C-alpha positions in Angstrom: -23.0 3.5 -12.8 -20.5 1.8 -10.5 -17.7 4.1 -9.2 -14.8 2.2 -10.8 -16.7 0.7 -13.8 -14.4 -0.8 -16.4 -11.2 0.5 -14.8 -8.2 -1.9 -15.0 -6.7 -2.0 -11.5 -3.3 -3.7 -10.8 -2.9 -4.3 -7.0 0.3 -5.5 -5.4 0.1 -7.3 -2.1 -3.3 -8.4 -3.3 -3.4 -11.7 -1.5 -4.2 -10.3 1.9 -4.6 -7.4 4.2 -5.2 -4.0 2.6 -4.5 -5.3 -0.9 -7.3 -8.0 -0.8 -9.8 -5.6 0.8 -9.0 -3.1 -1.9 -9.5 -5.7 -4.6 -12.9 -6.7 -3.2 -14.0 -3.1 -2.9 -12.9 -2.1 -6.4 -14.4 -5.2 -7.9 -17.8 -4.5 -6.3 -17.6 -1.1 -8.0 -17.0 -2.5 -11.4 -13.2 -2.6 -11.7 -11.3 -5.3 -13.6 -9.0 -6.7 -11.0 -5.4 -7.9 -11.5 -3.8 -9.1 -8.3 0.0 -9.4 -8.0 1.6 -11.2 -5.1 4.0 -14.0 -4.1 1.3 -15.9 -2.2 -0.1 -18.1 -5.0 -2.9 -19.9 -3.2 -4.3 -16.9 -1.3 -3.9 -14.6 -4.4 -5.7 -17.0 -6.6 -8.5 -17.3 -4.1 -9.0 -13.5 -3.9 -8.8 -13.3 -7.7 -11.5 -15.9 -8.1 -13.7 -14.1 -5.5 -13.3 -10.8 -7.3 -13.7 -12.2 -10.8 -10.1 -11.0 -11.6 -6.8 -12.7 -12.3 -3.7 -13.4 -10.3 -0.1 -12.9 -11.5 2.9 -13.9 -9.4 5.1 -10.9 -8.6 8.2 -10.3 -6.6 8.0 -6.5 -6.3 11.8 -6.3 -5.8 12.4 -7.8 -9.2 12.5 -5.4 -12.2 12.2 -8.3 -14.6 9.1 -9.5 -12.7 7.6 -6.0 -13.0 8.3 -5.8 -16.7 6.6 -9.2 -17.2 3.5 -8.4 -15.2 3.0 -5.0 -16.7 3.4 -6.4 -20.2 0.9 -9.2 -19.4 -1.7 -6.7 -18.2 -1.1 -4.5 -21.1 -1.4 -7.3 -23.6 -4.6 -8.6 -22.0 -6.4 -5.4 -21.3 -4.6 -2.7 -23.4 -4.2 -0.4 -20.5 -3.7 0.1 -16.7 -6.0 2.7 -15.2 -5.2 2.2 -11.5 -2.0 1.0 -9.7 -2.2 0.3 -6.0 1.2 -0.4 -4.4 0.1 -2.2 -1.3 2.8 -4.8 -0.9 4.8 -4.2 2.3 6.6 -5.7 5.3 7.2 -4.5 8.8 10.6 -6.0 9.3 12.2 -7.1 12.6 10.8 -5.0 15.4 12.7 -6.7 18.2 16.0 -6.0 16.5 14.9 -2.9 14.6 16.8 0.0 16.3 19.6 1.9 14.6 22.1 -0.2 16.5 20.6 -3.6 16.0 19.2 -3.4 12.4 21.5 -5.4 10.1 22.3 -4.2 6.6 20.5 -7.2 5.2 17.4 -6.4 7.1 17.6 -2.8 6.0 17.9 -3.9 2.4 15.0 -6.4 2.7 12.5 -3.9 4.2 13.4 -1.0 1.8 13.6 -3.4 -1.1 9.9 -4.4 -0.7 8.4 -1.2 0.7 10.4 1.4 -1.3 12.0 -0.4 -4.3 8.8 -2.3 -4.9 6.8 1.0 -5.0 9.4 2.7 -7.2 9.5 -0.2 -9.7 5.7 -0.3 -9.9 5.4 3.4 -10.6 8.4 3.3 -13.0 6.9 0.5 -15.2 3.2 1.3 -15.0 3.7 5.0 -15.7 4.5 4.6 -19.4 1.4 2.6 -19.9 -0.7 5.3 -18.2 1.1 7.9 -20.2 -0.2 6.4 -23.4 -3.7 7.3 -22.2 -2.4 10.5 -20.6 -4.3 9.7 -17.4 -4.4 7.2 -14.5 -4.3 6.9 -10.8 -1.4 5.6 -8.7 -2.1 5.0 -5.0 1.0 4.3 -2.8 0.5 2.8 0.7 2.8 4.6 3.1 2.0 4.7 6.9 1.1 7.1 9.6 4.6 6.5 11.0 6.1 8.5 8.1 5.2 11.5 10.2 7.0 10.4 13.3 10.1 8.8 14.7 10.3 5.0 14.7 13.3 4.1 17.0 12.3 0.4 17.1 11.7 0.1 13.4 14.1 2.4 11.6 14.0 0.5 8.3 10.2 0.5 8.2 9.9 4.1 9.1 12.5 5.2 6.6 10.9 3.2 3.8 7.4 4.7 4.4 8.7 8.2 4.7 10.5 7.7 1.4 7.3 6.5 -0.2 5.6 9.6 0.9 8.2 11.8 -0.7 8.4 9.7 -3.9 4.6 10.1 -4.3 4.9 13.8 -4.5 7.7 13.7 -7.2 5.6 11.2 -9.3 2.6 13.5 -8.9 4.4 16.4 -10.4 5.8 14.3 -13.2 2.3 13.1 -13.9 1.1 16.6 -14.7 3.7 17.3 -17.4 2.6 18.1 -20.9 -1.1 18.2 -19.9 -1.2 14.6 -18.6 -3.4 13.7 -15.7 -1.6 10.8 -14.1 -2.5 11.3 -10.4 -0.4 9.9 -7.6 -1.4 10.0 -3.9 -0.3 8.3 -0.7 -2.4 6.6 1.9 -1.2 6.5 5.5 -2.9 3.8 7.6 -2.6 3.6 11.4 -3.3 0.5 13.5 -5.3 -1.7 11.2 -6.5 -5.3 11.5 -3.9 -6.9 9.2 -1.2 -9.6 9.3 1.4 -6.8 9.6 -0.2 -5.3 12.7 -0.6 -8.8 14.2 3.1 -9.4 13.7 4.1 -6.0 15.1 1.9 -6.5 18.2 3.4 -10.0 18.8 6.9 -8.7 18.5 6.3 -5.7 20.7 4.8 -8.1 23.3 7.8 -10.3 23.2 10.2 -7.3 23.4 8.5 -5.7 26.3 7.3 -8.8 28.0 3.6 -7.9 27.5 0.6 -10.0 26.6 -0.9 -9.4 23.2 -3.8 -7.5 24.8 -1.4 -5.2 26.7 0.5 -4.5 23.5 -2.7 -3.6 21.7 -3.8 -1.4 24.6 -0.5 0.5 24.5 -0.8 1.1 20.8 -4.4 2.2 21.0 -3.7 4.6 23.8 -2.4 6.9 21.1 -5.6 6.5 19.0 -8.6 8.8 19.9 -11.1 6.3 18.4 -9.6 3.6 20.8 -10.1 0.7 18.4 -8.2 -1.0 15.6 -9.2 0.0 12.1 -10.6 -2.4 9.5 -9.0 -3.0 6.1 -12.2 -1.7 4.5 -11.6 1.7 6.2 -8.6 2.0 3.9 -10.2 0.3 0.9 -13.0 2.8 0.7 -10.5 5.6 0.6 -8.5 3.9 -2.2 -11.8 3.4 -4.1 -12.2 7.2 -4.0 -8.7 7.8 -5.3 -9.1 5.2 -8.0 -12.4 6.7 -9.2 -13.0 9.8 -11.3 -14.4 11.4 -8.2 -10.9 12.3 -7.2 -10.0 13.7 -10.6 -8.5 16.9 -9.2 -6.6 15.3 -6.4 -2.9 14.5 -6.8 0.3 14.6 -4.6 -1.9 14.5 -1.5 -1.6 12.5 1.7 -4.5 10.7 3.3 -4.4 9.5 6.9 -6.6 6.6 8.0 -5.6 6.3 11.6 -8.5 7.0 13.9 -7.1 10.4 14.8 -3.6 9.2 15.8 -1.9 12.0 13.8 -3.8 14.7 15.8 -1.7 13.9 18.9 -1.7 11.8 22.0 -5.1 10.7 23.1 -6.1 11.8 26.6 
């Protein structure tokens, strides 16, 4: 039997990057895929590829979340898996504590933190009806370290890490088994990392290759990770194989968290 056979999986940020890789991996293992994103064309393409459906979602809008969750519930009767993969990196060039504007702060936390909060808030009652489910929140390896050039991004991902633990405890109340775990990617081959590398290069007057070399100097594996490296982990967390796993943090970073590479 496929590892996610018959599970209804709602994936935000599903039009690209980690979200689309996760959708493909779960679909290959038998999941029913619902992609939610603002990128209509790309989202519909991934939905077609995975045999799933696409729903337009602004993760910062509570009304949007209510509509999407109700649509999935009406169509499928349940939501077994929620993957909160929508996220933005923000302005790296002007991302210090002195240069980050309040509007930029609100934008980054709105998508990365508020979007995750709203997803969990509105999907949780649907999972509670079945008394089980799996929520996977995408944090970042930077939640464990300082981010002086991207204070909004770092703060948002650290908050997602803590929020995950609180939801995990709530999901165990009254005998329920609604699991909630966080995934912490490092340097991955995604649009976000492309943008960060480009901005770092501009800020430090480096070529793209030099910016990547600097980032990878901290990674023992010395290469950029693939979205599938994260998607395979999310598959495990979405499946019944991880039935006794909740409130945990999973680093997918090529060893970055161990310490500086020599």
